[in-house]
C-alpha positions in Angstrom: 14.3 -29.2 -47.2 10.6 -30.6 -45.9 7.8 -29.0 -45.4 7.5 -29.1 -41.7 3.7 -27.3 -41.5 1.0 -27.1 -44.0 -2.3 -25.2 -43.5 -5.1 -25.0 -46.1 -6.4 -26.7 -48.9 -4.2 -29.5 -49.9 -6.2 -30.8 -52.5 -9.1 -32.9 -53.6 -11.4 -31.0 -50.8 -9.2 -32.0 -48.1 -8.7 -28.9 -45.7 -6.3 -29.5 -43.0 -3.5 -28.3 -40.5 -0.5 -30.5 -40.6 2.8 -30.6 -38.2 5.3 -33.2 -39.1 8.4 -34.5 -37.1 11.7 -33.6 -38.2 12.8 -34.9 -41.6 9.3 -35.6 -43.0 7.2 -33.5 -45.3 4.0 -32.5 -43.9 2.3 -32.8 -47.4 3.1 -36.6 -47.8 3.9 -37.8 -44.5 1.2 -40.4 -43.5 -1.4 -38.5 -41.1 -2.3 -41.9 -39.3 1.6 -42.3 -38.1 2.5 -40.4 -35.2 6.3 -40.8 -35.7 5.4 -38.9 -39.0 2.9 -36.4 -38.5 2.7 -35.2 -35.0 -0.7 -33.1 -35.6 -3.2 -33.3 -38.0 -6.8 -31.7 -38.1 -8.1 -34.5 -39.7 -7.0 -37.1 -37.1 -6.7 -34.8 -34.0 -9.4 -33.0 -32.4 -7.2 -31.3 -30.5 -3.3 -30.9 -29.8 -1.6 -30.7 -26.6 0.3 -27.1 -26.4 3.2 -28.0 -24.7 4.8 -24.5 -24.1 3.7 -21.1 -25.5 5.2 -17.6 -24.8 6.1 -14.3 -26.3 9.4 -12.8 -27.5 9.8 -9.0 -27.7 13.1 -8.7 -30.0 15.2 -10.2 -32.3 18.3 -12.6 -31.1 16.7 -12.9 -27.9 16.4 -16.8 -26.8 13.3 -17.8 -24.8 13.6 -21.2 -23.1 10.5 -23.7 -23.4 8.9 -25.1 -19.9 10.3 -28.4 -20.5 13.0 -29.7 -22.8 12.3 -32.2 -25.9 13.9 -35.2 -27.1 13.7 -33.5 -30.5 13.3 -29.8 -31.8 9.5 -29.7 -31.4 7.2 -28.3 -33.7 6.6 -24.6 -33.4 3.8 -22.5 -34.7 4.5 -18.6 -34.3 3.9 -15.5 -35.6 3.9 -11.7 -35.3 1.8 -9.5 -33.3 1.7 -5.9 -34.9 -0.6 -3.3 -34.1 -3.0 -6.0 -32.1 -3.1 -8.1 -35.5 -1.6 -11.5 -35.4 0.1 -12.5 -38.5 1.6 -16.1 -39.6 3.6 -16.3 -42.5 4.2 -12.9 -42.9 4.8 -11.7 -46.4 5.8 -8.1 -46.7 7.8 -5.8 -49.0 10.6 -4.8 -46.6 12.7 -1.3 -47.4 16.1 -1.5 -47.7 19.4 0.3 -48.3 19.9 2.1 -51.4 16.4 1.7 -52.6 16.4 -2.0 -52.2 13.6 -4.4 -51.1 13.2 -7.7 -49.9 9.9 -9.6 -50.3 9.0 -12.4 -48.1 9.0 -12.7 -44.1 12.0 -10.7 -42.5 11.9 -13.3 -39.8 13.0 -17.2 -39.4 12.6 -19.0 -35.7 15.3 -21.0 -34.8 13.9 -23.7 -32.7 16.2 -26.2 -30.6 15.2 -28.8 -28.0 15.2 -26.3 -25.0 13.8 -22.9 -26.8 13.1 -20.6 -29.6 14.7 -17.2 -30.9 13.6 -15.1 -34.1 16.0 -13.9 -36.4 15.9 -11.6 -38.9 16.6 -13.0 -42.9 17.2 -9.8 -44.3 20.6 -8.0 -45.2 19.2 -5.0 -43.2 17.7 -4.6 -39.8 13.8 -4.8 -40.0 12.1 -4.7 -36.7 8.8 -2.5 -35.6 9.4 -1.9 -31.7 6.8 -0.6 -29.4 3.7 -3.5 -28.1 4.8 -5.3 -31.3 6.1 -8.9 -30.7 6.4 -12.7 -31.7 3.8 -15.1 -30.4 4.8 -18.9 -30.4 3.1 -22.2 -29.5 4.6 -25.8 -29.2 2.0 -28.1 -30.5 2.2 -31.8 -30.1 
């Protein structure tokens, strides 16, 4: 499995946000080759937000505004109590005193849409005004 997105200090004083194409490791791909790395802050002063939206629950497919040739790079996170979180890492209480540490969610991305699913063995969702927010960045 490859790392499709890396963010932070990448070593040697390099700080970057990189999003790779499918099958390319964002950490090791050539940032000057757009067929490998679709976005890098070191190369691009900006990226095109090709689609954006909100999802208000689990297992709900949301269609992008366009269909892409391959599943596009997506930045997504949870918005809980007005705070936006990318890469949630939480202790999820479970059945019979069990816990799961990590993100309780994963995004399934196709060429035409996105769906957020639960990775836990038990349901975990905080309803109300909470939501998932996503952006397709090319």
